[in-house]
C-alpha positions as CSV (number, residue, x, y, z in Angstrom):
1,X,2.2,11.0,13.3
2,X,1.5,7.3,13.9
3,X,2.5,5.5,17.2
4,X,-0.3,3.2,18.1
5,X,-3.1,1.6,15.5
6,X,-6.7,3.0,15.7
7,X,-9.7,0.9,16.8
8,X,-10.2,0.8,13.1
9,X,-6.9,-0.8,12.7
10,X,-6.7,-3.5,15.2
11,X,-10.6,-4.6,13.9
12,X,-8.9,-5.2,10.3
13,X,-5.6,-6.9,11.8
14,X,-7.7,-9.2,13.5
15,X,-9.8,-9.7,10.5
16,X,-6.9,-10.6,8.9
17,X,-6.5,-14.2,7.9
18,X,-4.0,-16.1,11.0
19,X,-1.9,-18.1,8.3
20,X,1.2,-19.0,10.1
21,X,4.2,-16.9,11.1
22,X,3.8,-13.2,11.2
23,X,6.6,-10.9,10.4
24,X,6.3,-7.5,12.1
25,X,8.2,-4.5,10.3
26,X,8.7,-1.7,12.7
27,X,9.9,1.4,11.4
28,X,10.9,4.1,14.0
29,X,11.3,7.7,14.1
30,X,12.3,8.7,17.8
31,X,11.4,11.9,19.5
32,X,14.8,13.8,21.0
33,X,16.3,11.3,23.6
34,X,13.6,8.6,22.6
35,X,16.2,5.9,22.1
36,X,17.4,5.6,25.7
37,X,13.8,5.0,26.4
38,X,12.8,2.9,23.5
39,X,15.7,0.7,24.9
40,X,14.0,0.6,28.0
41,X,11.2,-0.4,26.3
42,X,13.0,-3.0,24.9
43,X,14.1,-4.8,27.7
44,X,11.2,-4.7,29.9
45,X,9.1,-5.8,26.7
46,X,11.8,-9.0,25.6
47,X,10.7,-11.5,28.5
48,X,7.0,-11.1,27.0
49,X,8.1,-11.3,23.1
50,X,9.7,-14.8,24.5
51,X,6.5,-15.4,26.7
52,X,4.0,-15.0,23.6
53,X,6.5,-16.9,21.6
54,X,8.2,-14.7,19.4
55,X,11.4,-13.6,18.9
56,X,13.5,-9.9,17.7
57,X,14.9,-11.5,14.4
58,X,16.8,-8.1,13.0
59,X,17.2,-4.9,14.0
60,X,19.3,-2.0,12.7
61,X,20.2,1.8,11.7
62,X,18.8,2.7,7.8
63,X,21.9,4.5,6.3
64,X,20.9,5.6,3.0
65,X,17.9,5.6,0.4
66,X,19.3,3.3,-2.6
67,X,16.1,3.4,-4.3
68,X,13.6,6.1,-3.9
69,X,12.3,10.1,-3.4
70,X,16.1,11.7,-2.5
71,X,13.9,13.8,-0.1
72,X,12.1,10.8,1.7
73,X,12.9,10.6,5.4
74,X,15.0,7.7,6.7
75,X,13.4,6.2,9.9
76,X,16.0,6.0,13.3
77,X,15.6,2.3,13.2
78,X,14.0,-0.5,11.5
79,X,13.2,-3.8,13.6
80,X,12.0,-7.2,12.4
81,X,9.7,-9.3,14.9
82,X,8.8,-12.8,14.5
83,X,5.3,-14.0,15.9
84,X,4.4,-17.5,16.0
85,X,0.9,-16.0,14.7
86,X,-1.0,-13.1,14.7
87,X,-2.7,-13.9,17.9
88,X,0.4,-13.9,19.7
89,X,1.1,-10.3,18.9
90,X,-2.3,-9.5,20.3
91,X,-1.8,-11.4,23.4
92,X,1.3,-9.2,23.7
93,X,-0.1,-6.0,23.6
94,X,-2.9,-7.0,25.8
95,X,-0.7,-8.2,27.9
96,X,-0.9,-6.8,31.5
97,X,3.0,-6.1,31.9
98,X,3.0,-4.9,28.7
99,X,5.3,-1.5,28.7
100,X,3.4,0.6,26.2
101,X,3.7,4.3,28.0
102,X,7.8,3.2,26.9
103,X,6.9,2.9,23.6
104,X,4.7,5.6,23.5
105,X,7.3,8.0,25.0
106,X,9.9,7.1,22.7
107,X,8.4,7.6,19.6
108,X,7.8,10.8,17.4
109,X,6.0,8.2,14.5
110,X,6.1,4.3,13.6
111,X,4.9,2.2,10.7
112,X,4.3,-1.1,12.1
113,X,3.6,-3.4,8.8
114,X,2.2,-7.0,8.9
115,X,3.9,-9.4,6.8
116,X,3.5,-13.4,5.9
117,X,6.5,-15.3,4.5
118,X,6.6,-15.7,1.0
119,X,9.2,-18.1,-1.0
120,X,10.0,-16.7,-3.9
121,X,12.0,-20.0,-5.2
122,X,9.0,-22.3,-5.5
C-alpha cells in the first residue's frame, strides 16, 4: 500500500523541473469509514491550499472501467489539485498546520501523479 511518499520519491519530486503549473492527480482508496476522515482532512487543508495558491479543480467517484482490465480495482475517489508550481506543493506538505495525520488515517492506498499541462491542439 502507498499512503505517503518515500524519502526517495520526495527527492525525485524535488529534482523534477519546475516548469509552471502542476496538476496532482490523487487516486484514493479509503479504509473502512475513511471517507469521513478524508472529508475532515479536506476541510482542514482547504485554507492551506488557498494559502499556497493552489485549488481543488475537480473531484469525483469512479463508476466503472471503460478501457483496461476488468479485474482492475477501482479507486474510491479521484481528485485533481492545481498548484502554481511544484514548490507550492512542497510548501503545503511542510506547513506547520498541515493535517497529514487525517489523510494517513483515512487512506488504505493512494497514488499521486504529478502532471504538467500539455497542449494537444498546437
